N, C-alpha and C positions, 0 to 999 in steps of 0.2 A: 495434508488436509488442514493442518493448523494454519498455514499461510493462506489457504483458500478461505477458511472460516474468517480469519481476520480481514481479508480483502472484502468480504461480503457482509461484514458485521453480524456474524452468526457464530455458532459453536460447532466444534467437531462432532459433538453428540447429535446436534440437529442435522448436520450433513450426513452422518451415518444412518440416521432414521430415514432420510430421504433416498438413500442409495443402498438398498439391501444387497446389491450385487458386490459391494465392497466388504470383504470380511476383515481386512486389516487396514486401519487408517494410515499406517506407516508404509504401506505398499500400494501406491497408485502409480499409474504409468502415464508417460507423456502421450497425449492424444486421447486418453480415456475420457469419455463424456460423463459428467456427473450433474445431478440436479443441485441447485443452490437455493431453491425456493419451491414451496408447494403451491404458491399463488400464481395468478396470471401475470402480475407485474411485481417486481421487487427491486429496489435499488436501481442499478444501471443495466438490468437485464429484462428481458421479456420472454414469454414462452409462445412458441408458434402453435398452430392448431394441432400439429402432430407431436406436441409435447417435447420439442427440441428447443434448446436455449438459443436465443438470437441476441447478439450484442446491440445495444442502443447506439445509434449513429453518433450521438454527442459524447459518448464515453471517452473516445480517443482525444477529443478536443479538451475535455476536462483534465485528462491525464497530462497532456502537453502543457496546459496552463499551470497545473500544479507543479510539474517538473521545473518549469521556468522560474516559478516563484521560489521553489526550493533552492535552485542554483543562485538566485539573487540573495537569498538568506545566507547561503554558504559564503558568498563573496563579502557580504556585510560583516559576517562573523570574522573572516580573515582580516579585514580592515581593522576591526575592533581589536583583534589580537595584536596586530602590528602597532597600533596606537598605544595599547597598554604596554607593550615591550619598550617603545620609545620613552614613554613616561617613566617606566620603572628604571631604565638606564639613566635618565636625567635625574631622577631621585637619588640613585646611588652615587652619581657623580657629585651632586650637590651636597650630599651628606658624607663625602669622603670615603666611600666604599671602594 
């Protein structure tokens, strides 16, 4: 429940209030349907007329763009680490270490 709460910018307590069928927030099961909002629209989800959660069609695109940006950041970080290491080695060589 903690990961779900983080993903939807809410709290475990709020999720538990919305989902009286769950007695233990540490014991939820794959495929179990839970409410993440009490409103008609919230974040990247919306509620259908029969009160079931429906994923927004743009959510997946946002996720893929975010993942690509994350990967670019990781690569830039690796390049920075390599540049730092080369500079550090040059410094040590120059100072007789």
